[in-house]
LUMBANU-473356 format. One line per field, with one value per residue (C-alpha): residue number from 1; x, y, z. Coordinates in nm, 4 decimals. Each point is the difference from the previous one (the first is absolute). Example, Ala and Ser with C-alpha at 12.3 -4.5 7.8 and 13.67 -1.06 7.14 Angstrom:
// LUMBANU-473356
num	c(1,2) $
u	c(1.2300,0.1370) $
v	c(-0.4500,0.3440) $
w	c(0.7800,-0.0660) $
***
This chain:
// LUMBANU-473356
num	c(1,2,3,4,5,6,7,8,9,10,11,12,13,14,15,16,17,18,19,20,21,22,23,24,25,26,27,28,29,30,31,32,33,34,35,36,37,38,39,40,41,42,43,44,45,46,47,48,49,50,51,52,53,54,55,56,57,58,59,60,61,62,63,64,65,66,67,68,69,70,71,72,73,74,75,76,77,78,79,80,81,82,83,84,85,86,87,88,89,90,91,92,93,94,95,96,97,98,99,100,101,102,103,104,105,106,107,108,109,110,111,112,113,114,115,116,117,118,119,120,121,122,123,124,125,126,127,128,129,130,131,132,133,134,135,136,137,138,139,140,141,142,143,144,145,146,147,148,149) $
u	c(0.0000,0.1274,0.0546,-0.2470,0.2406,0.2485,-0.2608,-0.0911,0.3653,0.0717,-0.2104,0.0434,-0.1783,-0.3011,-0.2170,0.0374,-0.2142,-0.3303,0.1016,0.0836,-0.3214,-0.2157,0.1279,-0.2369,-0.3019,0.1177,-0.0504,-0.3346,-0.0546,0.0306,0.3419,-0.1109,0.1532,-0.2791,0.0172,-0.0958,0.1953,0.3057,-0.0054,-0.0490,0.3133,0.1877,-0.0981,0.1597,0.3294,0.0126,0.1322,0.2922,0.1187,-0.0200,0.2241,0.2529,0.0560,-0.0650,0.1752,-0.2993,-0.2593,-0.0264,-0.0490,-0.2683,-0.1762,0.0084,-0.1256,-0.2754,-0.1092,-0.0190,-0.1979,-0.2507,-0.0279,-0.0989,-0.2246,-0.2149,-0.0964,0.0100,-0.3593,-0.1287,0.2546,0.0265,0.2778,0.3086,0.0795,-0.3472,0.1074,0.2744,-0.2268,-0.2392,0.2841,0.1167,-0.3547,-0.0125,0.3494,0.1237,0.2417,0.3083,-0.1137,0.2494,-0.2913,-0.1732,-0.0287,0.1962,0.3173,-0.0816,-0.0295,0.3199,0.1966,-0.1624,0.1141,0.3532,0.0187,-0.1315,0.2704,0.2602,-0.1311,0.0137,0.3542,0.1092,-0.1652,0.1445,0.3469,-0.0580,-0.1139,0.3073,0.1915,0.2682,-0.0621,0.3201,-0.1313,-0.1203,-0.3638,0.1142,0.1852,-0.2980,-0.2264,0.2411,0.0128,-0.3792,-0.0444,0.2456,-0.1900,-0.3604,-0.0328,0.3074,-0.0863,-0.3145,0.1665,0.2298,0.0472,0.1500,0.3648) $
v	c(0.0000,0.3448,0.2377,0.2909,0.2332,-0.0442,0.0674,0.3293,0.1078,-0.0569,0.2265,-0.2397,-0.2647,0.2173,-0.2262,-0.2848,0.1045,-0.0266,-0.3482,-0.1113,0.1546,-0.1779,-0.3519,-0.0928,0.0715,-0.2635,-0.2849,-0.1310,-0.0946,-0.3626,0.0657,0.0026,0.2523,0.2273,0.0695,0.3672,0.1284,-0.2077,0.1375,0.3534,-0.0503,-0.1327,0.3128,0.2056,-0.1783,0.1332,0.3473,-0.1764,-0.1040,0.3642,0.1028,-0.2675,0.1385,-0.0649,-0.3378,-0.1273,0.1038,-0.3532,-0.1485,0.2585,-0.0859,-0.3742,0.0514,0.2339,-0.2499,-0.2805,0.2184,0.0894,-0.3612,-0.1016,0.3041,-0.1110,-0.3087,0.1427,0.1247,-0.3551,-0.1333,0.1866,-0.2398,0.0225,-0.3695,-0.0830,0.1487,-0.2614,-0.2782,0.0756,-0.0273,-0.3262,-0.1389,0.1011,-0.1383,0.3407,0.0788,-0.0447,0.2540,0.2825,0.2430,-0.1372,0.1368,-0.2805,0.0938,0.3677,-0.0399,-0.2049,0.2707,0.2710,-0.1845,-0.0306,0.3699,0.0936,-0.2199,0.1691,0.3425,-0.0908,-0.1355,0.3158,0.2344,-0.1906,0.0377,0.3709,0.0587,-0.1605,0.2390,0.0776,-0.0790,-0.1258,-0.0933,0.2121,-0.0428,-0.1806,-0.2587,-0.0379,-0.0549,-0.2521,-0.1964,0.0069,-0.1091,-0.2884,-0.1248,0.0557,0.0012,-0.1403,-0.3623,0.0439,0.1964,-0.2746,0.1783,0.3149,-0.0211) $
w	c(0.0000,-0.0872,0.2852,-0.0485,0.1824,-0.2855,-0.2681,0.1624,0.0264,-0.3691,-0.2242,-0.2919,0.2057,0.0867,-0.2163,0.2493,0.3006,-0.1946,-0.1160,0.3514,0.1367,-0.2608,0.0670,0.2871,-0.2233,-0.2493,0.2469,0.1201,0.3664,-0.1161,-0.1534,-0.3634,-0.2398,-0.1206,-0.3724,-0.0268,0.3039,-0.0987,-0.3539,0.1357,0.2120,-0.3025,-0.1953,0.2780,-0.0738,-0.3575,0.0987,0.1714,-0.3464,-0.1142,0.2895,-0.0930,-0.3467,-0.3673,0.0105,0.1962,-0.2610,-0.1489,0.3475,0.0759,-0.3247,0.0789,0.3541,-0.1170,-0.2638,0.2550,0.2410,-0.2717,-0.1192,0.3534,0.0436,-0.2948,0.1991,0.3530,-0.0014,-0.0264,0.2501,0.3326,0.1083,-0.2200,0.0081,-0.1335,-0.3339,-0.0201,0.1231,-0.2848,-0.2521,0.1551,-0.0234,-0.3677,-0.0679,-0.1190,0.2838,-0.2218,-0.2592,-0.0518,-0.0166,0.3099,0.3476,0.1677,-0.1840,0.0363,0.3769,0.0122,-0.1836,0.2096,0.3120,-0.1367,-0.0847,0.3445,0.1552,-0.2222,0.1022,0.3695,-0.0316,-0.1804,0.2486,0.2946,-0.1489,-0.0594,0.3580,0.1580,0.2195,-0.0890,-0.3638,-0.1580,-0.3461,-0.2880,-0.1063,-0.3155,0.2100,0.2350,-0.3008,-0.1525,0.3259,0.0411,-0.3620,0.0473,0.3052,-0.1052,-0.3777,-0.1723,0.0837,-0.2123,-0.2807,-0.1263,-0.3299,0.1580,0.0967) $
***
């Protein structure tokens, strides 16, 4: 978990408090992830990519596309996982244009973003943002991008 005190000290991280504040709304009392609040929280992550620079524009586009793909089905599925269960029941969960893969890639990009932001909040920071991003990519995304060296 990111330390909110650090996000308030660094103006470039001022986009984080609304994300952190919105997280409890994305979980039901039973522990289910709620589709609409979760996707609303994910939309709050998009400005983080803007703050990280133009190199992150493709990642922002991918994340935004996955959010919108899920949003098209969220109205009929208050619980996020029910979207995937429906695809599994239909045998379409492996489709590259389906929500299961969209949610999987969204999860991976959120993990990448968290790893990057954790590295950037370290005190004292000894690595440049590019090196932090490279390390986060190597841990969170590179295993799934076998075609990128």
